[in-house]
N, C-alpha and C positions, 0 to 999 in steps of 0.2 A: 529277594524278599526278606523282610525282617522276621520276627518271630511268627506267631499265628495264634490266637484267634480270639477274637473277642465276643207234750205238753208239760214238758219242762217249762219252767216259768220263763217269761220273755226276757227278764233281766238275768243274765248270767247263766242261761241254760246251755249255751253252745260256745264252743271254742273255735273261733274263726282262724283261718290260716293267717300267717304274719304279713302277707303283702297285699295292701290295698293299691289301687282299686281292683276288685275282682268281680267279674260278672257271674251270675248264677250258672252252676254247672249243668243244668238240664232244662227241659221244658220245650214242648213242641211249639214250633212257630207256624202252626197251621190251624185252620178252623173256618167256620162259615163267615160270611159277611155279617158284621155285628149290627144288631138293631139298637143296642143301647150305647150311645156315645160315651166315651170315658171322660169324666171331669174330675181332675185331681181335687182332693179336699184334705183337710188336716188329718194328721195321723189318727188311725183308728183307736178306739178306746182299748185300754188294757182289759184283761179279763178273759172272756172266752176267745179261743183261738190263740192266746198267748203262749200256748204250749209249743207252737211250731216255729222253728228257726231253720232256714234253708242251709243245705250242705255247704261247708267250708266258708261260711260267712259271705257267700257269693252274691247276695242280693243287694249289696250296698249301692250298686249303680243300675240295677234293673229298673226299667220304667214301665209302669203299667200301661200297656197299649190299648186295653179296652176289655170290657166284659161283653159277652155275647148274648144272643137271643135268649130270652127266658120265658117261662110260662108259669102261671099260678094255677094250680089245679085243686079243686075240691068242689065238685058240682052235685054232691049227693043231696037230695031234697031233705034228708034228715039232719042236715048240718046247719041249722038256722042260727044257732047260738054262737057264743064266743068260741073262736077256734084257736088252736095252737099253731103258730106260724113256724114253718120249717124252711130255712134257706139252704138250698143245696147248690154247691158250685162244683162243676165237673170239667174235666179236660175237654176241649172242643170236639175231639174225635168221638168221644163216647157220650157227649151231651144229648144227641138226638135219641139214643137208646134209653138213657136215664129219664128223659122227658116223657117218653112213651110209658115207661113203667110208672112214673109219677102220676100220669093221667089216670091210669087204672087204679092206682092207690087212692086217689082222691074220689073217684067215682064210686069206689067201694065203701066210702064213708068210714075209713079207718079212724079210730079214736084213741086218745091218750087221756087217762084220768077223766073219762066221760066227755071229753071235748074232741071234736073232729080236728083233723090235721090238714092245714092248708099248705101245700108244698110249692115253693118257688124254686124253679130250676134255672140256673144261669150257666153259661159257658164262659170260661176264662182260661187264659194260658196258665199253666202250672207255675211258671216262674213268677208271674204277676201275683198270683194268690199267695205264694210263699212269702213274697215281699210284703204284702199287705198284712198277713197274719203275724209276721215278725215285727212289724212296725219299724222297719229299717229304711223306709223310703216313702215316696208319695203314695198315698192310698186313696181309695174311694169309699165313701160311707156306704155306698150300695153294695160293696164287696165285703161281706162280713158273714161267712157261712156258719151254719150249725153243723153241716156235714160237707166235708171236702173229698172229692174223688179225683186226685191227680192221676197222671198216667203211670207213675212209677213210685214205688216205695224208696227209690233212691233219694227222693226229696226229704225223707225222714232220717236218712242214714248218718247225717252229721250231728244229730242231737245227742247230748249226754244221756238223756232219758226220753227216748222217743215214745210218743203215744202209740199204743197198740191199736192197729186198725180193727174196726168191728168185724170186718170180713173183706173179701176182695170182690169187686164187681165183675171183673172179666180178666182176660189175659190176651196177649198177642205177641208172638215171637219176633225178635229182631232178625231181619233177613237181608240177604244181598238182593239187589234188584237190577234188572236190565230190561231193555225193550225186547219184545219178542224176536225182532230181527237180529238184535245184538246178541241175544242168548244163543241163537242158532250159530252165529259166527264164533262164539266163545268156545263151543264144544271141543274144537281141536286144540285150543291153547290154554284153557283155564278150567280147572275143576272147582266147582263152588266149595270154598272152604275159607276159613279164617287164615290158614297158612298161605294159601294162594293170594288172598287179598293183601296180607301184610307184605308178601314178596313184591306184588305189583306196586305197592305204595311206598316201598323202601327207597328213600332218596339216595342211599349209598349203592343201589344196584340198578342204575339207569339202563343197563344193557340187558336186563332180564325181562320179566313180564311187563314192566313199565313201557316197553316199546310197543306193546300190543293193547294194553289195558290202561284206561284212565280211571282212577278211583275217585269217587265223589262221596263226601261225608256230610251228614247233617251236623251243624255246629253243636258240639257237645256242651257248650255253655248255655244253650237255649233248648236243646232237644234231648229228652231222655233216650230216644232211640239212637241218637248220635253218640252219647256217652256209653250206652250199653254196648254198641259196636266196638268202641275202644277197649272197654273192659273185657269183652269176650276175646278180642284179638290178643290183648296183653296176657290173658290167662292161658291161651293156647301157646303163645310164644314162650311163656315161662315154663309150662309143662314140657315143652320141647327143648329146653335148655338154651333158648335164645338169649342173646346178650342185650344189655341196656342200650348199646350203640344201635342195635337193630331197631329197638322200640323208638329211640330218638329219631332215627332215619324215617320211620313211619310217621311219627308225629310231625316232623318237619315237613314232609310232603303233604300230609293231610291238612296242615295248618294253612296251606296255600290253595286248597281245593274244596273248602267247605261251602255249602249252600245254606241259605237261611231257613228253608222250609221244604216239606215234601213236594209242594207244587213246583218249586224251582228245580228240585232234583228230577222230577219226572219230565219236566220240559227239556232238561239237558239230556236225559237218557235217550230221548227219541230223536235227537239231532244226529245227522250223519257226519261222522268225523273219522280221521285217520285211525285213531285209537278207539277201541270199543269202550264206552263209558259203563261202569258198574258202580252202583250206589249202595248205600245202607239205609234202611228205613224199617218200618214195621210191616208185618204181613197185612194188617188191617188197612194200612195206607195204600198198599198195592191193590187190595180188593176195592177200596173206595174209589181210587183213581179209575180203575177199569169199569166199574159199574155205574158211576155217576157222571163220567165225562165221555164215555163211548169213544175212546181214541182210535184212530186208524192204525196206530202201531202200539198196541197195549203193552203194559209192563208185565214182567214175569218175576215172581218171587223165586229166588235161588236159595235153597236151604243148606247152610254150611255143614260139611261132612262131620265136623267135630261136635256138632250141637250148637246151641245158642242160648242167650239169655232172653227173658221175656219181660215185657211191660206188664205190671200186675195190678194196676188200678185199685189201690187200697181205698177203703171207705173209712175216713178218719173223722170221728166225732169231735167237734171243736166247740160245741155249745156250752155255755155256762149255766144257763137256765135249766132247771130240773125237767120241766115239761118238754122243753126243746130237745134235751138229751134223750129223753124217752122216745120222742117222736123220731129222732135221728136213728135210734136203734131199731125202731119198728120199720122205718123205711129201708134200712140196710137189710133187714130180714126179708122184706119184700123183694129187693133186688136179688137176693140170694135164693129166692124160691124157684121152683121149676119153671114157672112162667117168666120170671125175671131172667133166668139163664137162657131160655129160648129167645127172648127179646134181644139180648146182647149178641147171640149167634146170628140173628137176622140182620145185624148191622156189621157183619164181617169179623166179629170178635170170637174168641174161644171162651169157654168157661174157665174159671180159675185153675182147674186141674188140667187144662190143655185140650179139652174135647172141642173139636170144630163141628160146625153145623153143616147142613146140606149145601149152603151157598159157598163154602170153601171148596172150590172145584177148579180143575184146569181151565175151563172156559172163562173163569174170572181171574186167571193168572196165579192161582194159589192151590194148595193141596190141604185136604183135611187131615192127612196123616200127621200125627204129633211128632215134632222133631225131638231129637235128643236134647237134654237140658244141660246147660252150664250154669251152676248156681251163681247168684249175684255175690260179689265179694263183700267183705266187711267194710265198715265205715272208714277205717284207716286206709284201706287200699283204694277206695273211691276218692278219698281226699288227696292221696298221693298222686293219682293219675290226673285229677282235676288241676292240682298244683303244677304238675309237669306240663300240662297243656298250656296253662297260663304263662309259664316261664318260656316255653318254646315260642309262644306268640309274641313275646316282647320284641321290640325292634333291636337292630344290631348297629353298633357303631364300632368299626374295627380299623386299626392302623397296622398294616403288615410291614415288617422290617426284613428286607432281603439282604442277606450277606453276599457280597460280590467280591470277597477277598480271594487271594491266590489259590488256596487249597480247594475252593469250590470248583476248580477246573480239573481236579483229580478224579479218577474213575470211582463211581459209586459202588460198583460190584463187578463181577466177572464178565458181564455183558459189555463193558467198556463205556457205558453211558456215564457222563460226568455227573458229579454231585449237583452242579448247577442245573443241568438239564433234568435230572430226576426230580428235584424239588420243584422246579417251575412247572413241569408237566403235571405233577400231582396237584400243584396249586391251581392250575387252570381247571382241573377236574373238580377240585374242592370248591371252587368259586360257584359251580353249578348248584351247590347245596344252599346257597343264600338267595332269598327272594329279591325281587327287583327293588323293593323299598329299603333293603339293607344299605347302610352307609359305610363305604369301604374306601381306603386309600393305601398307597404304597410309598415307602421310602426305601432307597438302596443305601447300604453303608459299607465302608471299607476304612480308608483313612485319607484325610485331607481332600475329600471330594469337592469341597467348595472353599478351597484355600487352607492355609495352615491351621490345623486344630479343629476344623469342621469336618467331621467324618461321615456325615449323612447328607442325603440329597433327596428332596421330594420328587417322586416320579409321577404320581397321580394323586391329586389332592382328594381328601375325604369328601364323599358325597353319595347320594343315592345311585345305585347301580343302573337304574333306568334313565338317569338324567343324560341329556344330550350334551356332548362336547364336540364342537366342530362337526356336527352332523352325524356322529355315531354315539352310542351309549357309553357310559362310563364302564360298564361291564366289558364291552369290546375293547375299550382303551386299555383297561387293566390286563385283559387277556393278551393283547398284542405286546404290551410292555413286558409281561412275564416271558413270552416267547422270545423276545429280543434281548433278554438279560444275558450278559456275558461277565465272566469273572475277570478281574484285573490281575494278570499274572504276578505282578510284584506287590499287590495290595496287602496291607495288614488289616487289623480288625479293631477299630475303635468302638468296641461293643458297649462299654459302660457309658461313654459319653453319649452315644446314640440313644441308649435306653433312657437315660435321664432326660434328654431333650424331648423324646417321645412322651415320656410320662408326664412331664410338665405340660405339654400341649394337650394331652388327653384329659388331664384333671381340670385344666382351665376351661376346656370346651365340653365338659361333662354334660350329658343329657339324661335326666332321670327316668325317662320312659324307654330307655334302651339299655342293652347289655354293652357296656363300654370295655373294650378289650384291645390289648396290644399283642400281636401275634408275631413272634420272632422265629425266622428261619435261619439256621446256621449249621455248621458241620463239625464242631469239634471241641476245642479247648477253651472257648470263651474269649475273654478280653486279651488282645495282643496288640498293644499300642505303644510303639517305640517313642512316640512323642509325649508320653506320660498320660495326662488326662486323669479321669476318676479311677481310683483303685478299686479292687474287689471289696475291700472292707468298707470303703466310703459309699459305694453304690448300694450296699445293703443298708447302711445307716440312712441314706437319703430316701430309699424306697419305703423303709419301715416308717420313717417320719412323715412321709407324704401320703401314705395309704389311709383312706377314710372309709370305714365299713359302711357308713351311711351314704357315701358317694363313691362306690367301689369302681376302680379301674384295675382290672386284673391282667396279669401277664402270662401268656401261654408260650412256652418255648418248645420248638421242634428242633432238636439238635441231632443231626445225622452222624452216625458213626463215632459218637463220643465214647471213648474206651476207659479212660482213667477215672478212678473213684473220686479223686479230688476235684476233677472237672465236673463230674455229675453232681457232686455235693454242692459246688458253687452255683451251678445252674438251678438246682432244686431250691436252694436257699433264696436266690433272687426271685424266683417265681412265687415261692411260699410267702415272701414278704408282702405280696399284693393279693393273697388269696387265690393265686393261680396255680399252674402246674407245669412241670417240665417233662417232655416225652423224649425218649432216646431210641428211635427206630434203628435197626441194624440192616434192614433190607428195604428195597424200594416198595415192596408189597405192603410193608407195615405202615407206610406213611398214609395210605388212603384212609385206613380206619381211624387214624389219629384226628382227622377232621371231625368225625362224629364224636369222638371222645371229648374234643374241645367243646362242641355244641352241647354235649351231655352235661358238662360241668355247669352250664347255666341253671340246671335243675337244683344245684346245691350252693353255687357261689354266693358270697365269697367265703363260706365256711364249709368246705366239703369234707374236712376231717380226714384227708388221705395223706397228709404230710407233704403234698405238693409234687411227689414223684410218681410217675406212671410206668 
């Protein structure tokens, strides 16, 4: 063998995150069948409501799916003259309660400046309302509230100067949920907690709770309860000293197991499966499911031991007209009155201070006992987690380069397992972290694999893991190819030539909706090519010149048992030239976590600011 190795104003009030397109980070995807069909119309007028812009600029692609049943109330016989019109838009889950309060308000002949108030109550998804108020997408002229009651103040947390809610209409905690039959089975395996949920959802721990429990999450880009669950889990993980890699493992798994609405979640919870499904939703959603659908296998709310966050239903005055603003304040006061509080409790909600009514009882799958509280994080933390979710959800296009040169046949450690076997075994396990839609391919490299001077050879072409190849999936083909990999006893390492060929291919075939990555597996001193080829200095120059931060193709290097400083420096420099990173595991156990580190880098790539060495 030769050598070896080769109400902030609408304009300018909010700072959105840097990457479009991004969907809104919250908003329930549930509600009654809508009586008012949605008809897009030109952008709403500026003025009232222009104070609101949704979190993280997330509404650019949100589509208003509709506004729901509404009621106009003011039947007092003493209100024959001109009235003050008050438009209230509420989250669909709380709209029935607000509608009932509005009916009483109108019948009582409430007045502002000597004029009775006529209240119109509509139901609409919080994401849709945020989009309309921001004027950042298609809106409906019918959707122009004077008072907005979303399900969570998370909708306001992305504002530079958020309007202060007049008060809060209600609250409901975010809970874990299972079917009653499932909850009975869970008792021996799972203690309701965010810690347990995160463990069951961690993609890096497939042999733990994930064998018994399947975690379902509401889409956090559309549901405040879904985002609240992620925020609570991340907070508990952070308090316990958990790593970013663990959080990434959770986000990776949950990104593949989201459901669009509570209805979909409850339908899944009640299905008999090998693993017990556990979901996250609001307590009120559990109550509503059990009391309005009378299921044969009702849902049960499981309250996390560490506490939880709550949806807080802020009442936000968005009216520009003075009379309408006064009417909105008066109606908010009515909602906050003892009779208003009793009404929201009658619909399965708690009061803003967490007090539950008599209907929150075990027969309805819930408990009136107030759970411990985890405070909502600040706007920056919400934006970071929303951005992390968006990045994790991006598609993957990856070309793996497998070193099959001579020293890969050497022992990896005292167990006697070869370096080749150690890396391929962990690679097979790491492949499980990628969803079926991920596009992955493999090259092998040593020297002269396809004739003089051609040191690499495609083993499996890049494509979706779920795609069929001769009757089997690409995932299975890659798995088998890895298991069949053998080192060439006399093989050298044309590393630099291989890297440059791979980089040219990936930049030419760049896909902007994916994270485009080259993953290099090797075991030592880098380029070792007796035939010459590209030098260490030249490969650095070529990669620096080819890297385009607007179309980034990053290089991740896993170099096993690399000891010399100069070798580590060269590997790190190569990776850094493309906004990537080099990893230098010394034991087989270290390699597993590196896959998650690599996935975690998509949260910051191509400018992670870590110098490229891990």
